[in-house]
N, C-alpha and C positions, 0 to 999 in steps of 0.2 A: 503494501499501500506509498501509495507518492505521501508526503505529508505535504503540506501545501501552506505551515505555518515554520516561518524563520524558525530554527533554530534555537534563536537568540532572546523568543517571545515566548516558545514554552513550558518555561516555567513557569510565566503570569498564567498562561494559555488553564497549565495544566489545572490550575489552585483553581477554576472557576470549579473543576467534579467538584472543593471542597466545604463548596458551602448551597446555603439549601437559597437558594435565589432560581429559580429559573431561570431555562434557556430565552434567548431577544426570542419574541414572536417571527421574526421576521430575518433568518437567517439566512445570507445566501452560501451558502456548503460553496466552497467553490471546487469542483467535482461538477457537482450540476449545467445544468445547461441554461441559460441566464432569458426568461422570460418564453420560455419553454416547459408546458409539463413533460414530467418523465412518460417514457415509454413503458409501459404494464409491463414486469415480469416471468406477472401469471395468470394463470384464467379467471379467477377468482379468489377474493379473498382468501376463505376455506385451505385453498391450495399456497397461498400463503404464511396464513398463523402456522401449516405444519413445517412448512421450510425453517420459518423460523425459533419453534421450537425443536428442529431437527439441530440448529444450527446451535441452537445453547445448551447443549444435547454434549452436542461436540466439544462446544468450548468449556465446556464442565469436567468432562474424559480428558482434555489435553490441556487442561492447567494443575490436576491430578498427576497424571503422570508428570510435568514439568513444572513442578510448583514454584522454585524460580525466573521464567518465564517469561519474556517480553515482549507484546503483536501491537505493529505500530496499525497507527487509527491515524486516518487520511487530517485529522485537527489535533487531532490533539499526541499526537506522536504514541512511543512505545510508551502502551502499559502495561502493568502486574496485572494477574489474575483479581485484587481486590478496585484497582486500579476502572477495569474495567465492567466492575459489578457500577462501580460510583457509576460512569456514564451513560450502562445505560439503565439504568432507575432515572438517571435528569436526562433522559432523550425519550422513551417511552410517556414519562410524567409530560413530556413536552410534548408528544405527538396524544396521549389520552387529551387533556386537555386544549389542543387545536381543534382535536373532533366534538367535543363535545361530552366524552364519556366521565371527565371526572369534573 
């Protein structure tokens, strides 16, 4: 995964994961197409949820087998298991609010 955040800003960017503030509502991720709707990857919401849950299980297994590993994130740089959990919690909350689920 390519990091879009310059190294000199990664510490400050990662600090976002450690607070209770919500992610910005209008965040333009640098990997997404500007002004365009992304092409859907899956044929249904159910299929997308199944793929997500499988990926989460794979992540859990990976970190059990590699407890000291870090895995790159496009915005936050290299994250260990705990910081990935912080990121996922914040990211999911962002989308749950976005779609009126909470």
